[in-house]
Structure formats: C-alpha cells, structure tokens
C-alpha positions, -999 to +999 in steps of 0.1 A: +255+404+583+285+381+582+299+373+548+305+337+560+269+329+569+235+337+556+207+345+581+176+324+574+155+352+591+169+378+567+163+354+538+126+350+544+120+386+553+093+401+530+109+435+535+139+426+514+142+442+479+132+415+455+137+435+423+172+423+417+171+390+436+185+359+420+179+325+434+209+309+416+234+313+445+209+296+468+200+266+446+229+260+422+266+253+420+288+254+389+319+232+390+347+230+365+372+203+357+399+228+368+385+233+403+368+266+400+334+271+415+306+296+408+270+302+418+255+299+383+260+286+348+273+320+336+301+321+361+298+357+373+320+348+403+346+321+399+366+309+429+396+287+427+395+259+453+416+230+464+411+199+444+403+179+476+379+205+491+346+188+500+314+197+482+300+209+515+328+234+520+325+244+484+288+251+488+295+273+519+326+290+505+328+326+518+331+342+483+298+326+473+281+335+505+293+371+499+273+372+467+243+356+484+243+384+510+244+411+482+212+397+468+196+395+503+205+432+508+187+442+477+219+450+458+223+447+420+258+430+418+280+443+390+293+407+387+260+397+371+262+422+341+252+396+316+218+392+331+213+429+336+222+435+300+197+409+288+170+423+309+176+458+297+170+444+262+138+427+273+154+392+272+142+367+298+176+363+315+189+333+333+181+351+366+145+355+356+142+319+343+158+305+375+135+326+398+105+314+378+115+278+382+127+278+418+110+307+434+126+335+455+126+321+490+151+294+499+152+290+537+166+254+533+195+264+510+220+250+535+210+214+526+229+217+494+222+226+458+191+217+439+209+221+406+245+211+398+261+226+367+293+209+356+318+220+329+329+184+326+361+189+305+381+212+283+384+183+257+365+191+225+365+181+189+356+216+176+371+250+177+341+273+175+346+309+165+332+323+198+350+298+220+386+298+231+415+276+243+402+274+279+372+255+268+384+236+237+416+215+234+410+216+197+421+252+196+456+247+210+476+241+178+458+270+162+466+293+191+503+284+188+501+293+151+488+328+159+515+335+185+542+325+160+528+341+129+514+374+142+534+379+174+503+380+195+505+389+231+482+387+261+482+394+298+484+363+320+491+364+357+495+402+354+523+399+329+523+407+292+537+378+273+534+359+240+500+341+236+463+347+228+429+334+238+434+301+219+467+288+234+468+259+258+464+271+294+462+237+311+463+200+303+433+180+292+411+177+323+379+160+334+357+169+363+363+147+394+330+129+398+344+111+428+342+145+447+305+140+452+292+119+481+257+106+487+250+134+513+259+160+487+231+148+464+201+146+487+186+179+475+195+176+438+167+180+412+188+187+381+223+181+368+236+200+338+266+190+318+286+214+296+321+213+281+343+213+261+321+186+247+304+167+276+296+137+255+333+131+250+337+128+288+330+092+298+342+099+333+310+115+345+292+082+343+305+078+378+283+107+389+253+093+370+258+060+388+260+077+422+227+095+414+211+062+405+224+046+437+206+073+458+173+059+445+164+094+434+171+092+397+134+092+390+132+127+405+162+141+387+165+159+353+197+156+332+207+184+308+234+183+281+247+210+258+263+192+228+278+203+195+261+174+177+293+158+164+286+125+183+258+104+196+256+091+232+253+053+228+276+050+259+251+069+281+217+059+268+211+030+293+222+052+322+199+080+310+170+056+309+170+056+347+162+093+351+130+113+352+139+136+323+167+141+299+172+174+281+195+177+251+203+211+237+221+212+203+245+241+198+237+251+162+248+287+153+244+283+116+233+256+092+252+240+063+282+261+053+275+285+082+277+257+107+310+245+094+323+280+094+313+288+130+318+254+145+350+243+126+358+216+116+323+203+122+305+183+096+269+195+089+257+163+073+269+142+102+253+167+126+219+162+111+223+124+112+233+126+149+204+148+158+181+123+142+197+096+164+188+116+195+152+122+183+147+085+181+155+080+218+118+084+229+109+055+208+135+033+226+129+046+261+093+059+261+091+060+300+117+089+300+106+125+296+128+135+267+132+171+256+153+184+226+160+220+217+183+241+196+206+267+211+219+294+187+247+318+196+240+352+181+269+375+177+284+402+156+296+374+132+261+362+122+237+390+133+223+397+099+221+360+089+209+343+120+173+339+110+180+313+084+193+291+112+166+299+138+139+290+112+156+256+106+158+249+143+122+258+148+112+234+120+135+206+132+132+209+170+101+231+174+119+258+194+152+277+197+169+294+226+191+324+217+224+325+235+235+361+230+273+362+229+287+387+254+323+373+255+348+377+240+338+414+239+347+418+203+319+394+193+292+413+210+265+423+184+265+458+201+297+465+183+279+468+150+284+505+139+257+526+154+246+541+121+239+505+108+218+494+137+185+510+127+188+495+092+194+460+106+169+463+134+140+467+108+148+433+094+151+414+128+120+395+138+130+384+173+124+414+196+149+403+223+177+403+197+165+435+182+165+452+216+199+438+226+215+452+195+211+488+208+217+485+246+251+502+243+271+521+217+295+503+194+331+500+204+352+507+173+383+491+188+364+459+195+350+459+160+385+461+146+396+433+168+367+412+155+378+418+119+415+411+127+407+377+143+381+369+116+407+374+089+434+355+108+411+325+112+399+326+076+435+323+065+443+295+089+411+276+082+409+284+045+374+298+049+356+329+037+335+350+060+321+370+031+309+338+015+295+321+046+277+352+060+270+375+030+244+397+047+265+405+077+296+409+056+278+433+033+271+456+063+307+454+075+326+453+042+339+489+043+353+482+078+369+450+066+385+468+037+402+492+061+419+465+082+450+453+064+476+448+092+470+415+110+502+416+131+504+430+167 
C-alpha cells in the first residue's frame, strides 16, 4: 500500500484488525498557529508545513497518510502512546471516544475533515504549572529568569544551549483563518478551539463567519477550552448561529489551588466568569449549550484532586479528567512505588487509580519535578506545601533531599 494514498477497498475491508483502529486520522485535523499539522487533538504526529500550503494538501499530507495506513494494517502505532497508556489504565481514551462518535469505517474520508481542531494562538494570560513557553506567552519572562538564575540548558535543534521549557521559542502568533476555503468546510461537523487561550484570539472570528456563510452553521458544533479568566462577549452573537456550543473550563484546583496551578489566575473572577457562561442559555435558548469542567491530574495534585473534582461536579454536573503525560516529570506515575498502594486506597475514581500504577516511578523525573516546583515557588512567591498539603505530605522526605536548584 502506498504511503501517499489510502485504498478505499482496504479501508472498508472487514478483515482488517480493528482492535487498535483509530478514526481520528480519517475524520480530524489539528492545526496550529505555527503551521504544524496533526491527525488528532493530542498531536501524536506533528508535521511542519509551509504557511501557504492549501488545506487540501495538508489533509492529504504523506506523513498523515502514513499513519492512516498503519491503522489500516492493524498496527498499534507507538506515536499514540498516550491513548495506549490510558486504555491500559481502563480510561476511555480519545481514540475510544472518537471511534464511538464517528464509527470505524470512513470510505469518504477524502472529502475532508469532519472535525477541525485548532490551537489558535500561543498568546495566554496564565502560566500554568503543567504548561510551557510553546503554548503560553505569559511564561516567557519567567523562562528567561530561570536561564539567568539557574544556568538552565536544553537541547534545541540538536544542540545543547541555554534555555528551558518556558523560554520564548517564537513570536506571538494566531492561526491563519484565511487558509480555509468554502470547499474545505463542506464535511465539517465540529470545530474545536484550544490555545494558548482561544478566547483571547479575536482573529478566528473569520473562520466562524466563513462557517456561517456556508449555511451549515446549524449543523456544526463549536468547542472551546478556556481558562475562565475572561468571558466571550465578542463571540456570543456569532455563536448564536451554531447548532451547539461546548465550553470546557480548565480547573485543576479551586481557590488557592487554582491560583497556584494556573498562576496568576484569580479564583473569584473565574467563578464570576463561569456564571456569565452559564447564563448564555437564557439569552440564546435556541442553541444547544454544554458546559463541563476539565481537570488536569498530575503528580502535583494527585492526593488533593478530589476536592476540585467534587466542586466541578456540583457546579457543572460533570468533570473530565485530563491525565497529564507531558512534561514527563509531572506524570503521576512518578509517585514513589511504595506510596502508590497507600494513595490508591483513597482515590475514588478508578481510571485515575489504575493509571497511577501503569508503570514504575522514575526517580530522576521525580527529582526534576521537585526542582522545578521549588524554582517556581521562589519566583512566584508561592508554597506547594501550603497549597497541596496532602500530596506534599507524601513527598516531603523527597523534597527535603533536593537542595541544589542549579544545573
């Protein structure tokens, strides 16, 4: 089978191994503001493309078709480790959710994507603990501080040089909504916006307007992942033209824990902004509105996460757990192995409990987590021990051993 084309006959064959099949490469495209394309929201394969490459050529890019062919051959691509890890832990992975929504047979995939996922910008007003400089412009001054203060180094373009995950890699950018033509949108059922902070990107209203001009807005769902630091008054009238609007609030902690993890966020303002969104159904009752909390669960908050998940369930009825797998030092699996059984007995959510033990702890990554937690506490004048007392109590002996914060 050619890596540049996908055979429709092979796609519809009932003999193909469906155990590892993922529909994402056949129904979705992820685009970034810095011209990288991928077949799903998790970005298991990222391909740099020319800024002016048409959406049709992006959709048929050989690297993406190569991944499609792996799934058609019954392979279990190593690129998709995040989903395999989640499934090993009994979590309903993005692969399984996408298959359930779109099915596992897509003979008409060449018509274009059914779902468009856009990382609209790297502009953000927060510097969240499990994020980095490539997704948040707010991190850049802090990243410069760490390079100067601790002589941090990293490998970029194959060369070891001064820097870290938080330094500025590129200018502030926004996705080029003008790259989409009407013919690129004929198959679209859903458009998802991530950031940075997508509600700070007013440029993507161009794409919303194009979708409305196709006269298909009443068939299309919009999705936003927001940090809750702003409302969307500049988008609400455009949103009112669409079939459904989903807003997921990224809330990893509440009160002091929120302001620790999503620094320098304001918890009181966040709650007020959530209430503004929850009133949208009263103003636009003809739209199908859906609101949900998304909680990142990591080594930072693993023993304290249930306080937040309970709040989200009470406020928004449900919560989706985003299990942090990158940066590696924030993986909850790095909790020392002798502590995992003690913690597991207190965890109510089985997918999180199971994920905790899918692999052995990496002591080097645990130490890296502690080093960066201490560095950021100093810079931000915060206290991990105060914000997350239960998780810190487990890790306190390890924290005490780490005293050198320089490279």
